[in-house]
N, CA, C and O atoms as a Tripos MOL2 file, in Angstrom:
@<TRIPOS>MOLECULE
protein
  208   207    52     0     0
PROTEIN
NO_CHARGES

@<TRIPOS>ATOM
      1 N         118.0130   78.3080  115.0390 N.3       1 MET1
      2 CA        117.0440   78.4100  114.0650 C.3       1 MET1
      3 C         117.4320   77.5700  112.8680 C.2       1 MET1
      4 O         118.5550   77.4830  112.3730 O.2       1 MET1
      5 N         116.1690   76.8840  112.4330 N.am      2 ASP2
      6 CA        116.6560   76.0250  111.3140 C.3       2 ASP2
      7 C         116.9320   76.5670  110.0330 C.2       2 ASP2
      8 O         116.3420   77.5980  109.7100 O.2       2 ASP2
      9 N         117.7990   75.9960  109.1900 N.am      3 LYS3
     10 CA        118.0750   76.3070  107.8570 C.3       3 LYS3
     11 C         117.2550   75.5990  106.9910 C.2       3 LYS3
     12 O         116.8240   74.4730  107.2380 O.2       3 LYS3
     13 N         116.9820   76.3660  105.7690 N.am      4 TRP4
     14 CA        116.0770   75.7680  104.6650 C.3       4 TRP4
     15 C         116.8230   75.7310  103.3810 C.2       4 TRP4
     16 O         117.4880   76.6990  103.0110 O.2       4 TRP4
     17 N         116.7240   74.5910  102.6660 N.am      5 VAL5
     18 CA        117.4430   74.3670  101.4650 C.3       5 VAL5
     19 C         116.5520   74.4580  100.1540 C.2       5 VAL5
     20 O         115.4700   73.8720  100.1260 O.2       5 VAL5
     21 N         117.0070   75.1970   99.0620 N.am      6 CYS6
     22 CA        116.1380   75.0180   97.8740 C.3       6 CYS6
     23 C         116.4510   73.7090   97.1680 C.2       6 CYS6
     24 O         117.6000   73.4230   96.8310 O.2       6 CYS6
     25 N         115.4130   72.9260   96.9530 N.am      7 THR7
     26 CA        115.5060   71.6630   96.3580 C.3       7 THR7
     27 C         115.8090   71.6860   94.7750 C.2       7 THR7
     28 O         116.0540   70.6410   94.1720 O.2       7 THR7
     29 N         115.7800   72.8920   94.1660 N.am      8 ALA8
     30 CA        116.2750   73.1450   92.8610 C.3       8 ALA8
     31 C         117.4600   73.5040   92.6680 C.2       8 ALA8
     32 O         118.0980   73.0470   91.7200 O.2       8 ALA8
     33 N         117.9310   74.3010   93.4430 N.am      9 CYS9
     34 CA        119.4350   74.8590   93.2400 C.3       9 CYS9
     35 C         120.4810   74.6760   94.3280 C.2       9 CYS9
     36 O         121.6820   74.7190   94.0610 O.2       9 CYS9
     37 N         120.0070   74.4670   95.5800 N.am     10 GLY10
     38 CA        120.7640   74.2100   96.6480 C.3      10 GLY10
     39 C         121.0340   75.4750   97.5920 C.2      10 GLY10
     40 O         121.7780   75.4260   98.5720 O.2      10 GLY10
     41 N         120.3800   76.5410   97.1990 N.am     11 TYR11
     42 CA        120.6140   77.9490   97.9840 C.3      11 TYR11
     43 C         120.0450   77.6350   99.2570 C.2      11 TYR11
     44 O         118.9470   77.0840   99.3440 O.2      11 TYR11
     45 N         120.8370   78.0040  100.3970 N.am     12 VAL12
     46 CA        120.4300   77.8890  101.8470 C.3      12 VAL12
     47 C         119.7340   79.1210  102.3540 C.2      12 VAL12
     48 O         120.3670   80.1750  102.3000 O.2      12 VAL12
     49 N         118.5790   79.1250  102.8120 N.am     13 TYR13
     50 CA        117.9350   80.3160  103.6140 C.3      13 TYR13
     51 C         118.5070   79.9850  105.2270 C.2      13 TYR13
     52 O         118.1830   79.0360  105.9420 O.2      13 TYR13
     53 N         119.3740   80.9960  105.5030 N.am     14 ASP14
     54 CA        119.7370   80.9630  106.8750 C.3      14 ASP14
     55 C         118.9380   82.1720  107.7100 C.2      14 ASP14
     56 O         119.1090   83.3640  107.4530 O.2      14 ASP14
     57 N         118.1650   81.7480  108.6020 N.am     15 PRO15
     58 CA        117.3700   82.8240  109.2820 C.3      15 PRO15
     59 C         118.3430   83.8500  110.0530 C.2      15 PRO15
     60 O         117.8770   84.9790  110.2050 O.2      15 PRO15
     61 N         119.4400   83.6420  110.4830 N.am     16 GLU16
     62 CA        120.4270   84.4710  110.9400 C.3      16 GLU16
     63 C         120.9330   85.5510  110.0330 C.2      16 GLU16
     64 O         121.3160   86.6490  110.4380 O.2      16 GLU16
     65 N         120.9090   85.1450  108.7010 N.am     17 LEU17
     66 CA        121.4210   86.2260  107.7360 C.3      17 LEU17
     67 C         120.2360   86.8790  107.0070 C.2      17 LEU17
     68 O         120.3980   87.9930  106.5100 O.2      17 LEU17
     69 N         119.1240   86.2870  106.9220 N.am     18 GLY18
     70 CA        117.9210   86.5840  106.2700 C.3      18 GLY18
     71 C         118.3300   86.7060  104.7190 C.2      18 GLY18
     72 O         119.2700   86.0630  104.2530 O.2      18 GLY18
     73 N         117.6490   87.4660  104.0660 N.am     19 ASP19
     74 CA        117.9090   87.9030  102.5210 C.3      19 ASP19
     75 C         117.6950   89.2820  102.2280 C.2      19 ASP19
     76 O         116.8430   89.6800  101.4330 O.2      19 ASP19
     77 N         118.5080   90.0380  102.9040 N.am     20 PRO20
     78 CA        118.4490   91.5950  102.8580 C.3      20 PRO20
     79 C         118.2320   92.0290  101.4740 C.2      20 PRO20
     80 O         117.6760   93.1240  101.3880 O.2      20 PRO20
     81 N         118.5670   91.3790  100.2300 N.am     21 ASP21
     82 CA        118.5040   91.9530   99.0010 C.3      21 ASP21
     83 C         117.0410   92.0140   98.5700 C.2      21 ASP21
     84 O         116.6360   92.8400   97.7510 O.2      21 ASP21
     85 N         116.1550   90.9690   99.2440 N.am     22 SER22
     86 CA        114.7840   90.8510   99.0090 C.3      22 SER22
     87 C         114.0720   91.3010  100.2180 C.2      22 SER22
     88 O         112.9370   90.8800  100.4460 O.2      22 SER22
     89 N         114.6840   92.1580  101.0340 N.am     23 GLY23
     90 CA        113.8510   92.8300  101.9890 C.3      23 GLY23
     91 C         113.4770   91.9470  103.3330 C.2      23 GLY23
     92 O         112.6360   92.2760  104.1700 O.2      23 GLY23
     93 N         114.2510   90.8020  103.3530 N.am     24 ILE24
     94 CA        114.0450   89.9170  104.4260 C.3      24 ILE24
     95 C         115.1180   90.2830  105.5930 C.2      24 ILE24
     96 O         116.2960   90.0970  105.2880 O.2      24 ILE24
     97 N         114.8850   90.7020  106.6850 N.am     25 ALA25
     98 CA        115.8260   91.2280  107.5650 C.3      25 ALA25
     99 C         116.7780   90.0610  108.1890 C.2      25 ALA25
    100 O         116.2310   88.9590  108.2340 O.2      25 ALA25
    101 N         117.9160   90.1170  108.6050 N.am     26 PRO26
    102 CA        118.5620   89.1090  109.4740 C.3      26 PRO26
    103 C         117.7820   88.8340  110.6880 C.2      26 PRO26
    104 O         117.2600   89.7490  111.3260 O.2      26 PRO26
    105 N         117.6790   87.5030  111.0500 N.am     27 GLY27
    106 CA        117.0540   87.1670  112.3470 C.3      27 GLY27
    107 C         115.4810   86.6680  112.0710 C.2      27 GLY27
    108 O         114.7820   86.1110  112.9170 O.2      27 GLY27
    109 N         115.0530   87.0120  110.6130 N.am     28 THR28
    110 CA        113.4920   86.6150  110.3060 C.3      28 THR28
    111 C         113.5410   84.9590  110.1360 C.2      28 THR28
    112 O         114.2590   84.4260  109.2900 O.2      28 THR28
    113 N         112.7460   84.2680  110.9830 N.am     29 PRO29
    114 CA        112.6590   82.8380  110.9830 C.3      29 PRO29
    115 C         111.6850   82.5400  109.5170 C.2      29 PRO29
    116 O         110.9360   83.3500  108.9710 O.2      29 PRO29
    117 N         111.9300   81.3230  109.1630 N.am     30 TRP30
    118 CA        111.2260   80.7760  107.9250 C.3      30 TRP30
    119 C         109.7340   81.1810  107.9500 C.2      30 TRP30
    120 O         109.1310   81.7140  107.0180 O.2      30 TRP30
    121 N         109.2700   80.8730  109.0640 N.am     31 GLU31
    122 CA        107.7380   80.9920  109.1490 C.3      31 GLU31
    123 C         107.0920   82.4660  108.8640 C.2      31 GLU31
    124 O         105.9430   82.7140  108.4970 O.2      31 GLU31
    125 N         108.2380   83.4370  109.1580 N.am     32 GLU32
    126 CA        107.8410   84.9460  108.9080 C.3      32 GLU32
    127 C         108.2800   85.3000  107.4640 C.2      32 GLU32
    128 O         108.1440   86.4820  107.1490 O.2      32 GLU32
    129 N         108.6880   84.6140  106.7220 N.am     33 VAL33
    130 CA        109.2360   84.8210  105.3420 C.3      33 VAL33
    131 C         107.9430   84.9160  104.4770 C.2      33 VAL33
    132 O         107.2110   83.9290  104.4200 O.2      33 VAL33
    133 N         107.6520   85.9670  103.8550 N.am     34 PRO34
    134 CA        106.3160   85.9840  103.1080 C.3      34 PRO34
    135 C         106.2020   84.8440  102.2110 C.2      34 PRO34
    136 O         107.2040   84.3120  101.7340 O.2      34 PRO34
    137 N         104.9290   84.4190  101.9460 N.am     35 GLU35
    138 CA        104.6720   83.3320  101.1360 C.3      35 GLU35
    139 C         104.9430   83.5190   99.6130 C.2      35 GLU35
    140 O         105.0630   82.5800   98.8260 O.2      35 GLU35
    141 N         105.0340   84.9590   99.2550 N.am     36 ASP36
    142 CA        105.4300   85.1410   97.8340 C.3      36 ASP36
    143 C         106.7550   85.4380   97.5170 C.2      36 ASP36
    144 O         107.0700   85.8410   96.3970 O.2      36 ASP36
    145 N         107.6800   85.2420   98.5630 N.am     37 TRP37
    146 CA        109.0670   85.3200   98.5060 C.3      37 TRP37
    147 C         109.5790   84.1930   97.6160 C.2      37 TRP37
    148 O         108.9960   83.1090   97.6690 O.2      37 TRP37
    149 N         110.5910   84.3540   96.8240 N.am     38 VAL38
    150 CA        111.2560   83.4210   95.8180 C.3      38 VAL38
    151 C         112.6590   83.2220   96.1220 C.2      38 VAL38
    152 O         113.2660   84.0820   96.7600 O.2      38 VAL38
    153 N         113.1990   82.2150   95.7390 N.am     39 CYS39
    154 CA        114.8250   81.8950   95.9420 C.3      39 CYS39
    155 C         115.3970   82.8450   94.9120 C.2      39 CYS39
    156 O         115.0240   83.0490   93.7570 O.2      39 CYS39
    157 N         116.4680   83.4200   95.6590 N.am     40 PRO40
    158 CA        117.1160   84.5380   94.9720 C.3      40 PRO40
    159 C         118.0390   84.1710   94.0040 C.2      40 PRO40
    160 O         118.5400   85.0430   93.2940 O.2      40 PRO40
    161 N         118.3870   82.7850   93.8540 N.am     41 LEU41
    162 CA        119.1970   82.2860   92.7660 C.3      41 LEU41
    163 C         118.3580   81.7130   91.7020 C.2      41 LEU41
    164 O         118.6710   81.9340   90.5320 O.2      41 LEU41
    165 N         117.2570   80.9510   92.0030 N.am     42 CYS42
    166 CA        116.6290   80.3330   90.7900 C.3      42 CYS42
    167 C         115.0510   80.8030   90.6850 C.2      42 CYS42
    168 O         114.4520   80.5620   89.6370 O.2      42 CYS42
    169 N         114.4630   81.3880   91.6330 N.am     43 GLY43
    170 CA        113.3190   81.8320   91.4650 C.3      43 GLY43
    171 C         112.0160   81.2230   91.9170 C.2      43 GLY43
    172 O         110.9030   81.7480   91.8990 O.2      43 GLY43
    173 N         112.4010   79.8700   92.3760 N.am     44 VAL44
    174 CA        111.2100   79.0650   92.8370 C.3      44 VAL44
    175 C         110.6350   79.5170   94.0580 C.2      44 VAL44
    176 O         111.2890   80.2800   94.7690 O.2      44 VAL44
    177 N         109.3390   79.0950   94.4390 N.am     45 GLY45
    178 CA        108.7370   79.4790   95.5860 C.3      45 GLY45
    179 C         109.1730   78.8290   96.7710 C.2      45 GLY45
    180 O         110.0170   77.9340   96.7210 O.2      45 GLY45
    181 N         108.5680   79.2850   98.0210 N.am     46 LYS46
    182 CA        108.8660   78.5710   99.2340 C.3      46 LYS46
    183 C         108.4380   77.1230   99.2750 C.2      46 LYS46
    184 O         109.0200   76.3760  100.0610 O.2      46 LYS46
    185 N         107.5350   76.6880   98.5520 N.am     47 ASP47
    186 CA        107.0680   75.2990   98.4770 C.3      47 ASP47
    187 C         108.3010   74.4100   98.0460 C.2      47 ASP47
    188 O         108.2930   73.2250   98.3810 O.2      47 ASP47
    189 N         109.2810   74.8810   97.3750 N.am     48 SER48
    190 CA        110.5090   74.0760   96.8650 C.3      48 SER48
    191 C         111.6940   74.2000   97.8880 C.2      48 SER48
    192 O         112.8560   74.1440   97.4870 O.2      48 SER48
    193 N         111.3970   74.3620   99.1650 N.am     49 PHE49
    194 CA        112.3680   74.6000  100.0650 C.3      49 PHE49
    195 C         112.0250   73.3560  101.0640 C.2      49 PHE49
    196 O         110.8750   72.9690  101.2690 O.2      49 PHE49
    197 N         113.1590   72.8010  101.6380 N.am     50 GLU50
    198 CA        112.8060   71.8970  102.7690 C.3      50 GLU50
    199 C         113.9800   71.9870  103.9280 C.2      50 GLU50
    200 O         115.1370   72.2890  103.6350 O.2      50 GLU50
    201 N         113.6230   71.7400  105.0590 N.am     51 ILE51
    202 CA        114.4940   71.8380  106.1070 C.3      51 ILE51
    203 C         115.6610   71.0190  105.9700 C.2      51 ILE51
    204 O         115.6740   69.9590  105.3430 O.2      51 ILE51
    205 N         116.7780   71.5960  106.6470 N.am     52 MET52
    206 CA        118.0250   70.9340  106.5900 C.3      52 MET52
    207 C         118.1690   70.1590  107.8110 C.2      52 MET52
    208 O         119.1830   69.4870  108.0000 O.2      52 MET52
@<TRIPOS>BOND
     1     1     2 1
     2     2     3 1
     3     3     4 2
     4     3     5 am
     5     5     6 1
     6     6     7 1
     7     7     8 2
     8     7     9 am
     9     9    10 1
    10    10    11 1
    11    11    12 2
    12    11    13 am
    13    13    14 1
    14    14    15 1
    15    15    16 2
    16    15    17 am
    17    17    18 1
    18    18    19 1
    19    19    20 2
    20    19    21 am
    21    21    22 1
    22    22    23 1
    23    23    24 2
    24    23    25 am
    25    25    26 1
    26    26    27 1
    27    27    28 2
    28    27    29 am
    29    29    30 1
    30    30    31 1
    31    31    32 2
    32    31    33 am
    33    33    34 1
    34    34    35 1
    35    35    36 2
    36    35    37 am
    37    37    38 1
    38    38    39 1
    39    39    40 2
    40    39    41 am
    41    41    42 1
    42    42    43 1
    43    43    44 2
    44    43    45 am
    45    45    46 1
    46    46    47 1
    47    47    48 2
    48    47    49 am
    49    49    50 1
    50    50    51 1
    51    51    52 2
    52    51    53 am
    53    53    54 1
    54    54    55 1
    55    55    56 2
    56    55    57 am
    57    57    58 1
    58    58    59 1
    59    59    60 2
    60    59    61 am
    61    61    62 1
    62    62    63 1
    63    63    64 2
    64    63    65 am
    65    65    66 1
    66    66    67 1
    67    67    68 2
    68    67    69 am
    69    69    70 1
    70    70    71 1
    71    71    72 2
    72    71    73 am
    73    73    74 1
    74    74    75 1
    75    75    76 2
    76    75    77 am
    77    77    78 1
    78    78    79 1
    79    79    80 2
    80    79    81 am
    81    81    82 1
    82    82    83 1
    83    83    84 2
    84    83    85 am
    85    85    86 1
    86    86    87 1
    87    87    88 2
    88    87    89 am
    89    89    90 1
    90    90    91 1
    91    91    92 2
    92    91    93 am
    93    93    94 1
    94    94    95 1
    95    95    96 2
    96    95    97 am
    97    97    98 1
    98    98    99 1
    99    99   100 2
   100    99   101 am
   101   101   102 1
   102   102   103 1
   103   103   104 2
   104   103   105 am
   105   105   106 1
   106   106   107 1
   107   107   108 2
   108   107   109 am
   109   109   110 1
   110   110   111 1
   111   111   112 2
   112   111   113 am
   113   113   114 1
   114   114   115 1
   115   115   116 2
   116   115   117 am
   117   117   118 1
   118   118   119 1
   119   119   120 2
   120   119   121 am
   121   121   122 1
   122   122   123 1
   123   123   124 2
   124   123   125 am
   125   125   126 1
   126   126   127 1
   127   127   128 2
   128   127   129 am
   129   129   130 1
   130   130   131 1
   131   131   132 2
   132   131   133 am
   133   133   134 1
   134   134   135 1
   135   135   136 2
   136   135   137 am
   137   137   138 1
   138   138   139 1
   139   139   140 2
   140   139   141 am
   141   141   142 1
   142   142   143 1
   143   143   144 2
   144   143   145 am
   145   145   146 1
   146   146   147 1
   147   147   148 2
   148   147   149 am
   149   149   150 1
   150   150   151 1
   151   151   152 2
   152   151   153 am
   153   153   154 1
   154   154   155 1
   155   155   156 2
   156   155   157 am
   157   157   158 1
   158   158   159 1
   159   159   160 2
   160   159   161 am
   161   161   162 1
   162   162   163 1
   163   163   164 2
   164   163   165 am
   165   165   166 1
   166   166   167 1
   167   167   168 2
   168   167   169 am
   169   169   170 1
   170   170   171 1
   171   171   172 2
   172   171   173 am
   173   173   174 1
   174   174   175 1
   175   175   176 2
   176   175   177 am
   177   177   178 1
   178   178   179 1
   179   179   180 2
   180   179   181 am
   181   181   182 1
   182   182   183 1
   183   183   184 2
   184   183   185 am
   185   185   186 1
   186   186   187 1
   187   187   188 2
   188   187   189 am
   189   189   190 1
   190   190   191 1
   191   191   192 2
   192   191   193 am
   193   193   194 1
   194   194   195 1
   195   195   196 2
   196   195   197 am
   197   197   198 1
   198   198   199 1
   199   199   200 2
   200   199   201 am
   201   201   202 1
   202   202   203 1
   203   203   204 2
   204   203   205 am
   205   205   206 1
   206   206   207 1
   207   207   208 2
@<TRIPOS>SUBSTRUCTURE
     1 MET1         2 RESIDUE 1 A MET
     2 ASP2         6 RESIDUE 1 A ASP
     3 LYS3        10 RESIDUE 1 A LYS
     4 TRP4        14 RESIDUE 1 A TRP
     5 VAL5        18 RESIDUE 1 A VAL
     6 CYS6        22 RESIDUE 1 A CYS
     7 THR7        26 RESIDUE 1 A THR
     8 ALA8        30 RESIDUE 1 A ALA
     9 CYS9        34 RESIDUE 1 A CYS
    10 GLY10       38 RESIDUE 1 A GLY
    11 TYR11       42 RESIDUE 1 A TYR
    12 VAL12       46 RESIDUE 1 A VAL
    13 TYR13       50 RESIDUE 1 A TYR
    14 ASP14       54 RESIDUE 1 A ASP
    15 PRO15       58 RESIDUE 1 A PRO
    16 GLU16       62 RESIDUE 1 A GLU
    17 LEU17       66 RESIDUE 1 A LEU
    18 GLY18       70 RESIDUE 1 A GLY
    19 ASP19       74 RESIDUE 1 A ASP
    20 PRO20       78 RESIDUE 1 A PRO
    21 ASP21       82 RESIDUE 1 A ASP
    22 SER22       86 RESIDUE 1 A SER
    23 GLY23       90 RESIDUE 1 A GLY
    24 ILE24       94 RESIDUE 1 A ILE
    25 ALA25       98 RESIDUE 1 A ALA
    26 PRO26      102 RESIDUE 1 A PRO
    27 GLY27      106 RESIDUE 1 A GLY
    28 THR28      110 RESIDUE 1 A THR
    29 PRO29      114 RESIDUE 1 A PRO
    30 TRP30      118 RESIDUE 1 A TRP
    31 GLU31      122 RESIDUE 1 A GLU
    32 GLU32      126 RESIDUE 1 A GLU
    33 VAL33      130 RESIDUE 1 A VAL
    34 PRO34      134 RESIDUE 1 A PRO
    35 GLU35      138 RESIDUE 1 A GLU
    36 ASP36      142 RESIDUE 1 A ASP
    37 TRP37      146 RESIDUE 1 A TRP
    38 VAL38      150 RESIDUE 1 A VAL
    39 CYS39      154 RESIDUE 1 A CYS
    40 PRO40      158 RESIDUE 1 A PRO
    41 LEU41      162 RESIDUE 1 A LEU
    42 CYS42      166 RESIDUE 1 A CYS
    43 GLY43      170 RESIDUE 1 A GLY
    44 VAL44      174 RESIDUE 1 A VAL
    45 GLY45      178 RESIDUE 1 A GLY
    46 LYS46      182 RESIDUE 1 A LYS
    47 ASP47      186 RESIDUE 1 A ASP
    48 SER48      190 RESIDUE 1 A SER
    49 PHE49      194 RESIDUE 1 A PHE
    50 GLU50      198 RESIDUE 1 A GLU
    51 ILE51      202 RESIDUE 1 A ILE
    52 MET52      206 RESIDUE 1 A MET
């Protein structure tokens, strides 16, 4: 699975890890992350992420 990086702060969303603190289970692909999810470090939206 592809990883996605926040262009604002450098946080990397790794689908294998998910974002359990935000309710995103490990194994959740980027396409299934809700559109209202925000970067856990800086708070920007999914539109500020790009594929690594």
